N, C-alpha and C positions, 0 to 999 in steps of 0.2 A: 566267445564270451561278450556279452553286450555291455556290461557295466564294469568299470574299473573300481572295484570295492575297496582295495587295500593300498592304493598308492598313497593315501594320507598317512599311512604308517611307514611304508617303505621309503617315501621321499625325505623323511626326517634324516635318514642316513646321509643324504646328499649334502646336508648342511655342514657337515664336518670335512668335506673334501676341499682341497685347494685347486685353483684353476689358473692356468697361464697359457700364453700363446707360445708355441714352439718356434724355434728360429727357422728362418728360410733355408739355412744350410741343412739343418736336420730334416725338414720336410722334404727337401730335394733328395736327400740320401735315401729316404724311405719311399719316395715316389708318391708323396701324398700332397704336394704343394697345391694342386688344383682342388683338393678336397678341404684341407684345414687351414689354408691361408687366411689369417684374420679370425680364426676360430679358436676361442679359449678351450683348453682340454684339461681333464683332471690329471694332476701330476703328484708325484711322490715328493715327500720332503727332502730326500736325498738327491733330487735332480732328475729330470726326465730327458734331458738332451744328450744323454750318452749315445753311443753307437752300437751297444750290445743288443742282442736279440731279446734279452729279458726285459729291457726298457720298453720295446714295442709291445710285448706281451702284457706288461703292467698297464700300458695306456689302453690296450684293447679291453682288458678285463674291467678297469675302472670306467671306461666309457660305457660298458655293458651294465655296470652297476648303476650308473646315473640314469640311463634310459630305462632300465628295469624298475627303478624306483619311481621315476617320473616320466611316463611315456610322452607327456606334453612338454618336456624340457625343450627350450628354444633351439637347441642344436642337436635334438635327437636324431633327425634324419642324416645329418652330417656324420655324426658319431657311427650310426649304423652303416653308412656308406664306407667309412674308413675300416670298420671291423671286417666287412666283407672283402675290402681291397687287401687288408693286411693278412688275413687268415684264409681267404679263398674258400674252397670247399670244406675246409676244416673248421670254419667259423662256428657252425652250430654244434658239432661234436666237442669242439674245444670248450665252448661255454657250458655245455652240458656236463663235461667232466669236471670243470671248476666248480660248477653248482653242486655236483655230487660231493666234491671235497669239502665244500663249505658245510653241507648238511652233515657229513660224517664228523665234522669238528664241532657240531652243535649250534652253528650260526645259521639258523633256518631262514631268517630275514635276508641275509646275504644270498642264501641259496635261491630264495625267491626272486631276488633282483636279477641274478645271473640267468636263471631259467626262463624268466619273462623276456629277457633279451634274446635268448635262444629261440623262443617261440615267435619272436618277431621275425626271425630269419626263416624258420621252418615251422609254421603253425600246426602242422600235422605230426611233428616229431613225436614218436612213441615215447622214447626215453625222456624227453623234455617234459611232456604232459605227465608221465607217471611220477617223475621226481618232483615236478612243481606241485602236484596234488598232495604228495606225501609231505612236502615242506609246509604248505598251507595248513595241512592237518596238524603238524607239529606246532605251528604258530598259534593255532586255535587252542591247543591244549595248554600252551604256555600263558595264554592271556586269561588267567584265572580271576583277576580282579577287574577286568573290563569286559562286560557282557557284550557291548556292541562290537568291540574288536573281535572277540571270539566268534560272534555270529557272522561277521563278515568273512573271516578266514574260513569259517565252516561252509558258508555258502559257496565260496570260491573253490574250496576243495571238492565239494559235491559236484559242481558244474564241471570241473576239470575231469573228474573220474567219469562222469557221464559222457563227456566228449571223447575221452580215451576209449571207452567201450564202443562208441559208435564208429569211430575212425579205425580202431584196431580190434574188431570183434572177437578175435581168437586169442587175445592177450589175457590170460587168466587173471593176473593180479589186479587188473583194473576192476573186475567184478568183486574181487576179494574186498577191496577198500570201499567201493561203492555201496556194497551191501551193509557195511557198518554205518555209513552215512544214513542210509535209509533206516536202519534199525534205530538210530538215535533220534529220528524224527517220528518214530512210531508208525512207520509205513511197512507193516509186517509182510503183507503179500508181496510188495515190490522187493523186499529184503529176501524172501524165499525165492522168488524167480531169479534174482541176481545171483544169489549164492548157488543156485542150480546150475547157472552158467558157469560159475567158478569151477565147480566140480566136473562139468563137462569138458572145459578147456584146459583143465589142470591134469588131465588123465595120463599125460606123459606121451601121448600119441602125436602131438603136434610139435613143430619146431619152436613154437612160442615159449615152451618151458624147458627146452633141452639144456639151457644154460643155468638152471636153478638146481641147487643141491637136492638130491632125491630125498634125504632125510627131512630136510626143512620142508619140502613140498608135501611129504607124507604127513608131517605134524599139522600143517595148514589144512590139508584135506580132512583129517581126523577132527580138527577143531570145528571146521564148518559143518561137518556132518552132524556133530553133537549140537551145534547151534540150531540147525534146521529142525531137529526133533524138539527143541525148546519152543519153536515158533508155532506149534500147532494151536494152543489155546489163544495166544495173542492174535493169530490170524482169524480165529473164530469170533473173538470179541470185535476185531476191526470189521468183520462182516456184519455183525450186529449193528454196529454204529453206522455202517454204509446203508443198511436196510432202513434205518430210521431217517437218514438223510434223503433217501430215494422215496419216502412216503409209506414204506411198509412198517408202520408203527408197531403193530402187533407182533409181526414176525421178528423185528429187531428187538423188541422188548423181551420176547421169550428167550432169545439167545443171551442177552445181557443178564437176565435174571439168574442164569445158571452160575454166574461168576461173583455174585454179591457177597457171598460168604467165604470165599477162598482167598488165596494169596493175591488175587488181582483186584480185590475189593479196595485197594489203596489207589487205584487208577481213577483220577477224577473224570476223565472222558466217559468212562463206563457210566458214571452217575449222571453226568450232563446229558448224554444222549438218552438214558433211561428217563430223565426228567422231561426232556423234549417229547418222548413218546407218550408219557403220561398226560402231558398237557394236550396233545392231539387227541388222545382217546377220552378226554374229559375227566380225568382223575386228578383234580387239583390238589388234594391233600397229599397223595403219593408223590406228585410232582414237586411240591414244596420240600418234602423230606429229602427227594433226590438232590435238588439244587442246594439245599443247606448242607448236605454232605459234600457237595462240590466245594463249598466255601471252607469247610473244615480241611479239606485236602489242598485247596488252592485259594488262600484267603483274599487274594486281589483280583479274583475272576469277576470282572465286571459284567460279562455276559450272563452268568448265573444270577448276579444281582438284578440285572434287568428283567430276567425272567420272573424272579420272585416279586419285584415291584409291579409287574404286569398282572401276576396272579392275584396279588392282594388288592390291587386297584379294581380289578374285575369283580372281586368279592365285595367291594365296598369298604374295605379296610385301609383307609387313607393314612392312618397312623403308621402301619407297618410298610405301606407302599413308599411313604415319605422317607422312612428310615433307610430303606435300601437305595432310594434315589440319592440321599445325602451320602451314603457310603460310596456310591459311584463317583460323586463329585470329589470326595476326599482322596480316593485312589488315583483319579485322573489328575488332580492337582499335584499330588505328590510325585506322580510320574513326570509331569511337566517341570517340576522344580528340580528333579534329578537330571533331566535332559539339560536345563539351563546351567546347572552346576558344572556339567561336563564341557 
């Protein structure tokens, strides 16, 4: 994962944590004097200097939360060193288990923090990647009033599921969720290929699915089989758009024309690429109607406005060309205002 898209949201949770240095006696008892001497650690309000095992577990989990929320935290390396010292080979599975518990309780941000720390220990962990992708997807779905936040969690989820399928290609559930990510982006051919892999690896013949309830797995397979049948027309439309982008304007337009009177007529990309093809074929009036239809379905689509401004300018109609240029300025100005407000 090349970009930390979501620490801006997760690190806020760190602001509510208390930090204190542990006593020398306590550090000596747990064998961590060389790691944590002079290092403030997250502590519980009821005291972290007890001698019970639960205190050390609380410290481990809270350190993981801090690092998972803010990988650039000044003591992140020290915290990870202590986590591995305290938990040994069980560090990664312990954090994965706690992350799963947080997700089960509905605290998906907490799950993300814990699972990010687990992935810092074992970046290829199948369980950590799978649960992290699902937690990011849940955070995306909950960010209903913040489009940027939802988009960042969505991108993180998709990249995580992509990585999961690359590192663990026989793990069926990675393909299940990745297919939905592609579907939501309108990548229908990629969705089809991904879900075909889900059906392939969820056949029950591999060890990757033996721990899944047979009835649940059967329901998921039926669900995806039905979804695949529904993809036939979207895939053909996508093919039409791709033909236009590749310069086969007539071939692409012939495909897109098949869907302009049916249930897919509300898809603005169908009209946008139809308009692009019409321009290339010299059909200015048809192109204008296509791009105007785009604006009915997607009123802030500046690319369609640019196309209309160019068509009118080429025809010498500066009044309408200026109208669309002005609309572009208004849309972009409003977008900049919205960004400033955030």
